[in-house]
N, C-alpha and C positions, 0 to 999 in steps of 0.2 A: 656315329654317322658323320659328324663334322670332320673327324680325323680321316675317315675313308674318302670323303670328297676332296680333302686336301691332297691326299695321295694321288687321286685321279687327275686333279688339276695339275699337279706337279709332273706327272707322267706325260700329260698332254702339252707341257710347256706353254701354258696359257698366255704368259706374258709375251712370248714370241708369236703365238698363233693369232692373237688379236691384231697386231699390225699387219700380218699376212692377209687376214680377212679384210682389213681396211684398204690395203693396196688393191685387192681384187675389186672392191666396191669402187675405188677411184677409177679403175679401168672401165668399169661398167658405166659410171656416171659421165666419164669423159666422152664416151661415144653417144650415149642416149640423151644426155642433158637432163636427166631426171633421176630421182631416187624413189623407186616404187617397190612394190611387194616383191617382184622378181629379183630386183637388185639386192634387197635385204636378205632374201632367202639364199641368194648366191653367196653373200658374205657369210651367212651362218653355215652353209654347206662347206665352203672353203675353210672356215674356222675348224670344223670337226675333222676335215681331211688333214689339216695341218696338225691338229692334236694327235691324230692317228700316226702321222709321220714322226712326231716328237716322241710318242710312246714307243713306236717301233725302234727309234734310235736308242731310247733307254734300254730296251730289251737287247738290242744288238751289242751295246757297249757296256753291259753291266759288269763284265769281268774286268775290263780296263778301268771303268769308273771306280772300282773298288781300290785301285792302286794310286789314285790321285786325291790329295786332300780336298780339292775343290769339289769333287764329285762323289766321294765315298759315302756321303750321307743321303744320296739319292734313294728313292724308294726301294729299288731292287737290291743294290749292293748293301744297303743298310738292313735288309731283311724285313722291312715293313710290308713288303708284298713279294710273292714268289715270282720267278721268271714266267711260269705258266700262267699265273694270274695276270701278269703284265701283258702277256701275249693276248689274253682275252680282252683286255682294255684296248689294245690295238685294233682287234677285230670289231669291237663295239663302236669305237670312234669312227673308223673308216666305213663301217656299214651305215651308220647314221648319216654321215656326210654324203656318202654315195646316193642314198635314198633321197635326201633333200635335193641334191643336184639333179637327179634323174627326173623327179616329178615337178621341178620348178623352172628348169632352164634347158636350153638345147644340149644335146649330147656332147658337144665340143667342150663344155665346161667340165663334165665328168672326166673326159679323156685327158684334158690338159691337167686336171687335178691329180690324176694317177701318174701322169708323166712327171709332175713336180715331185710327188712322193718317191717315184723310182729314181729321179735324179739325186735326191738327198740321201735316200737309204741304200740304194743299190749301186750308186756311182761315187758320190762324195764320201760317204762313211767308210767303205772299204778302201778307197784311195788314200785315206789319212794314214794308213799303215804302210803305204807304198812310197808316197812322195810328200814332201813338205809343201808342194805347190798344188795340192788337191783342191785348195780353196778356189782356184781359177775356174775349173769346170764346175765345181760346187756352187759357184755364184750364180749359175743358171737358175737356181732355186729362187733367188730374189727377183729375177726378171719375169718369171712365169705368172705369178698371181695377177698383176695388172693385165696381162695378156688374156688370162681366163675371163676377167670381167669384160674386157673389150669385145672378145669374140662372142661371149654369151649374150651381149646386147645387140649383136648382129654385125659387128665390125670385121673387116678383113685383117687377119693377123699380120699381114705384110704392109699394112698402111703406115705411112710415115709417122703420124702422131704417136701411135702406140709403140713403134720401134724406138723412138726417141725416149719415151718414158721408160720402157723396158731396159734400154741401155743405161740410163741413170741408175736404176736399181741393181742392174748387173754389176756395174763398175763399183758402186758403193759398198757391195758386200765384201770386196777384197780388203780395203783398209779396215773395215769392221772386224774381220777375222784376224788380221795381222796385229791389230791393237790388242786383241785378246791374247795373241801369242806373246806379246811383250809382257803381259801380266802373268801368264801361266805356262810359258814355254818350257820351263824346267819340269813342271808337273807332267807335261806331255811326254817328256823323255822317260819319266818314271813308269809310264804306262806302255812304253814301247812304241809310241806314235812318232811319226816323223815331224820334226820341228825346224823352222827356219833358223833357230839358234844353233843348229848343227852345221849350217852352211854359212851364215852371215854373223858378223858381230852385232851387238845390240845397237851400236851407232849406225851401222849399215841398214839394219831393219827399220830404225827410226826414219832414216832418209828415204828409203824405198816406200815406206808407208806414207810419208809426207807427199811423195810424188803421186801416189795413188789418190790421196786426199785432193790434191790439185786437179787430178783427172776427174774425180767425182764432182768437184766444184765446176769444172768446165762443162761436164754433162748436165749439171743443174742449170747452168746459164743457157744451154741449148733448149731445155724445157721452158725456161722463162721466155726466150726469144720466139720460139715457134709455137708454143702451146698456150701459155698464160696470156689472157687479154685484158683482164680487169686491172686498171692502173694501181689501185690500192694494194691488191694482192701482190702485184709485181714489185712494188716498192718495198713491201714488208719482207718478201723473200730476198730481195737484193740486200736489204739491211742485214738480215741474218747471215747470208752467204759471205758478205764482206767482214762481218764480225767473226765468223768461223775462220776465215782466211787469216785475219789479223791475229786471233788468239792462238791458232796452231803454229803460225810462223814464229811468233814470240816464244811459244813453248819449246819449239824444236831448236831454234837458233840462238835465242837470247837468254834462256834460263839454264842453269847448271844441271838441274834434274828435270828430265822430261816427265811431266805428269800425265801418265797414260790414261787413268780413269776419267779425269775431266775431258780429255780429248775424245775418248770413247763416247761419253754422254753427249757432247756437243755434236758429234757426227750423227748420232742416232736421232737427235732432235731435228736435224736437217731432213732425214727421211720422213719423220713424223709430220713436220710442217709441210713437206712437199705433198704428201698424201692428202692432208686436210685441205690445203689450199687448192689442189687440183679439183677436189670435189666441189669446194665453194665456188671456184671460178667457173666450172661447168654448169652449176646450178644457177648462177647469176647471169649467164649469157642471155 
């Protein structure tokens, strides 16, 4: 049973789905100013929908996953679960998520959750075989969860606050994916996927990624300026943002070997802190 649950969690990409649910909750609390049962059920529903999208991605790419050292031990290519069983997991995850959202939140939450799934599985995933720049339209996936929460709480999806927050998460997805390319670009080519390493040199990718990190930091500062009101939270985020800027600048320009993994984690911590502090700031108003 323990091994079975491990496979189910792995298929659902739980480590990715949890932050997705947290960003949806951040959007909900940002508008409503409270964390209630509806908001928590929204987060749970979005979590299951994200798990369904992750499991669908496992099923979609199990043949290419088998060709890459990084992914060949995933549940389907390793033979721990069959493709048909994997598809059943997709169905169960998305059914549970859809039912939770239908009975706990406005219909817009379910609609945008399915739009998010379609963006990832029907747009970004197929585009990876066509262009190395699939990450740009694919980054819409990062912008939608906070929008789900905001609209579920009653907010207008074109309101300035949520557009600023969504823009931050949209832009931040791009250096996130390109840092992964620096780590695993050669493996992408083994699987026949398009990679920036076919277009740019490693040095050029580092510089372009650094530019996107600067853009992410700029969008984070917009969130601080227009959204965050608590002075303590504002200072804490500023400290981390400038630490991130200093650390990555030194890593790119003043160190002989660019340390990709530490940069990847530092950037991910910015997203995590932003979600947590957006919730805290909204609840403390």
